[in-house]
N, C-alpha and C positions, 0 to 999 in steps of 0.2 A: 085701404092703404095699399100702395103699390110696393112691389118688391124693390129692395134697395141693393146697394153695393157696399162692400167693405174693401178698401184699398190699403195695402200694407207695402211700404217701400223701405228698403234698406240701401243706403248709399255708402260706398266705401271710397277712399282715396279721392276725396273732393278737392278740387283745385282752388276753390274760393274759401279758404280757411277763415279769413277775416269775417266773412258773413256768418260762419258758424259760431263766432264768438260774440256777436252783437245782439243784445236784447232788442234794440230798436229795429234792426234789420229783420229779425225773426218775427216781430210783431207786424211789421209792414208786409212781410211775406205771407203771413197768415191771412191778412186782409185781402191780398191779391188772390190767394188760393181760393178763398171762399167766393170771391167775385167770379173767378174763372169757372168754378164748379157750379155757378148759378144757384148758390145757397144763400140763406139769410142767417147772419150771426144774431143771436138774441142777447149776447153780452159782449163787452169789449174783450179782446183776447187778454189772457193772463199770461205774462211772460216773466221769467226770472232767470238769473244766472246762479247756478249752484256751484260753489267752490268746495270740492271734495278734498280730503286730506291727501289723497293720491291724485296728483295733478291731472293725469290722463282721464280720470273719471269726472272731471269738471266739465260744465257746459251749460247751454241754454235749454230750458224746457218751456214750452208754450202750448196753450190749448185754448180752444174757443168752443162754446156750446152753440150749435146751429139749431135752427128750428126742427131739423130732422134727426139730429144726434150730435156728433162732435168731430173735431179735428185736433190731433195732438202731434207735437214735434219734439224730438229730443236730439240735441247736437252734442258731439264730442269732438271739439276742435283739435285737441292734441292727438286724437285717433283719426282725424280727417273723416269723420263719420256723421251720418244723420239718419234718424229713424222717424218715419212719418206714418200716421194712422189716420185714415179718413173713413168714417163710418156714417152711413146715411140710410134712412128708411126709404129714400127715393133713389132712383138710378141717376148716375152722373157720368159724364164723359171722362173716363179714366185716362184716355190717351192725352187729353188736354193737360191733365194734372201732371202726368209723367213728363210731358214735354216742358212744362213750366219748371219742374224740379230739376230736370237735366240742364236746361238752359241757365238756371240760376246758380246751381252749385257745381256743375261740371264734374260729376263723379266719374271715375274710371271704371267703376263697377256699380251696377244698380240691379238689385233683386226686387222683383215685383210679384205680389200675390194679390189676385183679385178674386174676392169671394162674392158670388151672386147669391143673394138671399131669397 
């Protein structure tokens, strides 16, 4: 087995709030992300909208199991935030992923942590 990557992205002040609120959009985004990362999903993404008693804590959560590990996304539309975790036992082009995320959600602030395993 080759060494893999673990990419963690925190997005703040996203311009595309409507995308953060949409289960369907997040599901389609996960499909696109897996494709761009050249990975293979072994299940259909599971995506749900969680409505918290505190409105600001509500949002969309989605994940997919890939052949080499997983992708998870948590959105907080009322906080204009998104958190993404892409963990793989294989290397992937993290720059492509960051570019896709930035283009899609247009955050004013993006924090990236890439762990090489």
